[in-house]
N, C-alpha and C positions, 0 to 999 in steps of 0.2 A: 504492498497499498503506500503511496507515494504522498509526501508530507502535508498536500495539500487535501490528500482525501481522508488522514487522520485527523487534521485540521476542524474541516467538514462536519467529521461523525460524530468530534466533539463536542464541536457548539449546536449540533442538533439535539446533543442526550444533555445538556447544561442548559438551558434558557431560564435566565432568570428574568420573571417582569410583574407588573406589579398583583398581579393573582397569583403570585408563587405564595405558597402558604406559606408561613414565618412561626418560632413559635419564642415567644418572650419571656425571657425568665430574669428574676429577681432575689436576691436575698434568699436563696433555695437554702432550706434549712432552719431558719428564723421564722417567728410569728406574726412575721409582715411579708409573707416571701408570696411573692406575685408570679401567676402563671397566667401566661395568655395565648392565645392561639386564635392566630389569625391572617388576611393576606396581607401583602409588603405595603402593601399602598395604605391600608389601616392602621397597621401595625408602625409607621412612620408617623402617625398622629397621634401613639398611646403614652401616654405617660406610664411608667411601671415606679416610679419612684426615685426616691436614694439608688445610690449602689450595693452591691456590684451587681451588673446587667451581661446577660447574655442571652446570644439570636441562635435561634437552632431554623435553619431549613432543611426541613426534611427532602428525602427523596419522593420523585415525582412517584414510586407506586410502593402501598407503605402495606405490611401485614396485618391482618383485620387485629389483631390483637393492641396494634400499635394506635389506628384507626379510633379504637374503641377506648384508648386510657386517652389520644387528642382529645375526645370527640367532649367530654367533660369540662372545660377548658373554653367552648365556644361554643358560639350558636352556628355558625357554618356546619351546613353537611357535609362531612368527612368523607362517609362511603359514594357520596358521587363526586368526591373532587382528585380533578384529574387534571396539574397543571402544573 
């Protein structure tokens, strides 16, 4: 495979856009912890409060247990989510 083909294949599989799913975490393990699952667009406008923060961008395809776990932190319908 040529370098250009490899680059094109990589770009097709790693496109991040404003509808990409994100998991925002703040102060995990503390009484004031915050976990929020939303689109990248909505997450950019979300206030997680004070530090420390982490941002996780999950794979386009998730295991059903991952979807079930994340569903408790969002109003999005994740089982239909595939961006």
